[in-house]
C-alpha positions in Angstrom: -143.6 -1.8 -86.3 -144.7 0.8 -83.5 -144.2 0.3 -79.8 -144.1 2.0 -76.5 -141.0 2.5 -74.6 -142.3 0.4 -71.8 -143.1 -2.2 -74.2 -139.6 -2.2 -75.6 -138.2 -2.2 -72.3 -140.2 -5.1 -71.3 -139.4 -6.9 -74.3 -135.7 -6.4 -73.6 -136.2 -7.3 -69.9 -138.0 -10.7 -70.8 -135.0 -11.2 -73.4 -132.0 -10.6 -71.0 -133.8 -13.0 -68.6 -134.6 -15.8 -71.3 -130.5 -16.2 -71.5 -129.9 -15.6 -67.8 -127.4 -12.1 -68.7 -129.1 -10.9 -65.3 -126.8 -12.5 -63.9 -124.4 -10.0 -64.7 -123.6 -7.0 -62.3 -124.3 -3.6 -63.0 -120.9 -2.5 -64.0 -120.1 -4.9 -66.1 -123.1 -4.3 -68.0 -122.1 -0.6 -68.1 -118.5 -1.4 -69.0 -119.7 -3.0 -72.5 -122.4 -0.2 -72.6 -119.0 2.0 -72.8 -117.5 0.0 -75.0 -120.4 0.1 -77.4 -120.8 3.9 -77.3 -117.4 4.2 -77.6 -117.8 2.5 -81.5 -120.6 5.1 -81.9 -118.3 8.2 -81.3 -115.4 6.6 -83.1 -118.1 7.0 -86.1 -118.6 10.2 -85.1 -115.1 11.2 -85.5 -114.5 9.9 -88.9 -117.7 11.2 -90.2 -116.7 14.8 -88.5 -113.3 14.5 -90.2 -111.1 14.7 -87.0 -109.7 11.1 -87.5 -108.8 10.3 -91.2 -108.8 7.0 -92.9 -105.1 6.4 -93.8 -103.8 8.7 -92.1 -102.4 6.6 -89.0 -106.1 5.3 -88.6 -108.0 1.9 -89.8 -111.0 3.8 -90.4 -114.6 2.6 -89.8 -117.2 0.7 -91.0 -119.9 3.6 -91.9 -122.8 0.7 -92.7 -122.6 -0.6 -88.9 -123.5 2.6 -86.8 -127.2 1.6 -86.7 -126.2 -1.7 -85.1 -123.6 -0.1 -82.8 -126.7 2.3 -81.3 -128.5 -0.7 -80.9 -126.1 -2.6 -79.3 -125.9 0.5 -76.8 -129.5 0.9 -76.2 -130.2 -3.0 -75.8 -127.2 -2.4 -72.8 -128.9 0.9 -71.5 -132.3 -0.6 -71.4 -129.9 -3.4 -69.0 -129.1 -1.1 -67.2 -132.4 0.5 -66.4 -134.2 -2.9 -66.1 -130.9 -4.1 -63.4 -131.9 -0.5 -61.6 -136.0 -1.0 -61.2 -136.4 2.0 -63.4 -139.1 2.8 -66.1 -137.3 4.7 -68.7 -140.7 6.3 -70.3 -141.7 7.1 -67.1 -138.2 8.8 -66.1 -138.1 10.2 -69.6 -141.3 12.1 -69.0 -140.3 13.3 -65.7 -137.3 14.7 -66.7 -138.9 16.3 -69.9 -141.0 18.6 -68.2 -138.3 19.6 -66.1 -136.2 20.6 -68.8 -139.1 22.5 -70.5 -138.7 24.7 -67.7 -135.5 24.7 -67.0 -134.4 25.1 -70.6 -136.2 28.2 -71.9 -137.0 27.4 -76.3 -137.1 31.4 -76.0 -133.3 31.6 -74.7 -131.9 28.7 -76.5 -133.8 30.2 -79.9 -131.9 33.7 -79.5 -128.6 31.7 -78.0 -128.6 30.0 -81.6 -129.4 33.1 -82.7 -126.5 35.1 -81.4 -124.5 31.9 -82.3 -123.3 31.9 -78.7 -123.7 27.9 -78.5 -120.0 27.3 -77.7 -119.1 25.7 -80.9 -116.1 26.5 -82.7 
């Protein structure tokens, strides 16, 4: 099922209100979001070999990463709702700014020259 971001945000708002989760303040929701993002970054730390299971680390459940992204997205939506932000409109406005601020040609040249600051 394909949906617009506005529709997704409306569904999340109804879900949050129906469970009375809107009683939680933004700092609580943000803290929970950070916790879930920690699970996402943990996945990448293992996937990129920075952490290795058995070398002092317990590992991760790789089949759970989509769920972690979903949880983080739901919490991000909840914060946007609390701040009365239409994410679709906010994204569109920011995307237009970014197209001017970060020119395609300049970034193509940086990529070709290897000047992307990765080691």
